[in-house]
N, C-alpha and C positions, 0 to 999 in steps of 0.2 A: 503493499501499501504507499503510493508515493504521489503525491499532487502534480509532479514534477512528470509529463507524458515519456518525454526522451530517456528520464533515469527509470521509472516504471517499465518500460520499452525493453531498455539494457538487462536489467536485473531479469526480466521475466525470457527474455532470449536466454542467460547462460543458466538458468536454474532449469527450464526445458530441455536443453541441449545436454545436461546431465540426468535426463530420464524422469525428471518430476512433473506432474501434472499441474498447472498453475492456473490461479484466479487473480486477474489482474484488477483491483479497483484504485479509482482516483481520489476518493473524497470518504472519511472517516464514518460518516452517517451510511453513506451506502455499504460500505465495510461491515458494519455493525448490523446492517439491514439482512444482508448475505449471510452471516454470521450466525444469526438467531435460527438460521434451519439448517445450515451446514456443518459437517467436521471438516477440519485441516490438521494436516500433521505439522504444519509450521507456518509463523505469520513472520512479513518482512516489513518492517514498517518504519516509515520517515519518521523522524522527530520533528520538524517543523510542517504543519499542515492545518490548514483551515479548521476553526469551529474546536479542535483539541490537538495537543500535542501527543507524540507515539505512546509516551506513558501512561497517559489516560486513556488513549485506546488500546493498549496492551492490559490495562486495570479491567476495563470495561468487557473485554473478549475474556479474560480470565473470569469474569462473573457469571460467564454464561456456563452453566454446570457441563453441558457437554465439551467446552474448551478448556475447562479448568486444568492447568497443568501445560497448555499448550506451548512448545517451545516458541520463542519469541525473539528475533533478531530487528534490532534498533540499526539504521543507516542514517549516518547524518553528517552534517557538516560541522557539528559541535564537538571539538576535540577536548572541550576543558572538564576538569573532575567533576565539578559541580552536575553538569548533563549528565555523563556516564553515573554519577552515584543515583541521580533522578530515576535514571532508566532502571537499574538496578533495584531499586524500592518499589519501581511499577511491576515489577515480574519478569524484565526482560532475563533473556537467557544468554544473549551476546550482542555484542555494541560493534560497530564496525564504522570507520570514519570515511565520509567523503573529502577529496576523491580516493577512491580505490580501486584496485585492478580486480579484473573479473577472476584469476585467479586466488585473490583473496577473498572475493566473496562466495567461489566454491569451497573453498576448504572450511569459512563459517558455515555455511550449509551443508556440508558433510560431515562436519560437527555434529551439528544437531539432528541429521536425518541419515535412517541407515541407507547403506548404498543401493542404487538401482543397478540391476543387471540389465544390459541393453543389449537385444538382439544385433548379433552380426549380419 
């Protein structure tokens, strides 16, 4: 979930390339609407979004009984310790600072999700 279409597309591309199914959403309210009826293995959230930040969205996702314990990766341009600690307090599992390499993104996702076998 990133409100920047280009960043969201890059993240979605890399995660799909690694064999995972992706639901890409650009607004936190829409993300909550979708999350109310669907389960996910991982949420990748931007910290700076309209209406609420990634920490608030993380807390609201974890408040849904079927998503309690959902691994959450926060992706953000904020590298300061206060934001990192806020993300941790909100229940985020991992934190990746922009700009990031696709290799670093894949490493974070891989650490939070099981390896997916791809057909040759």
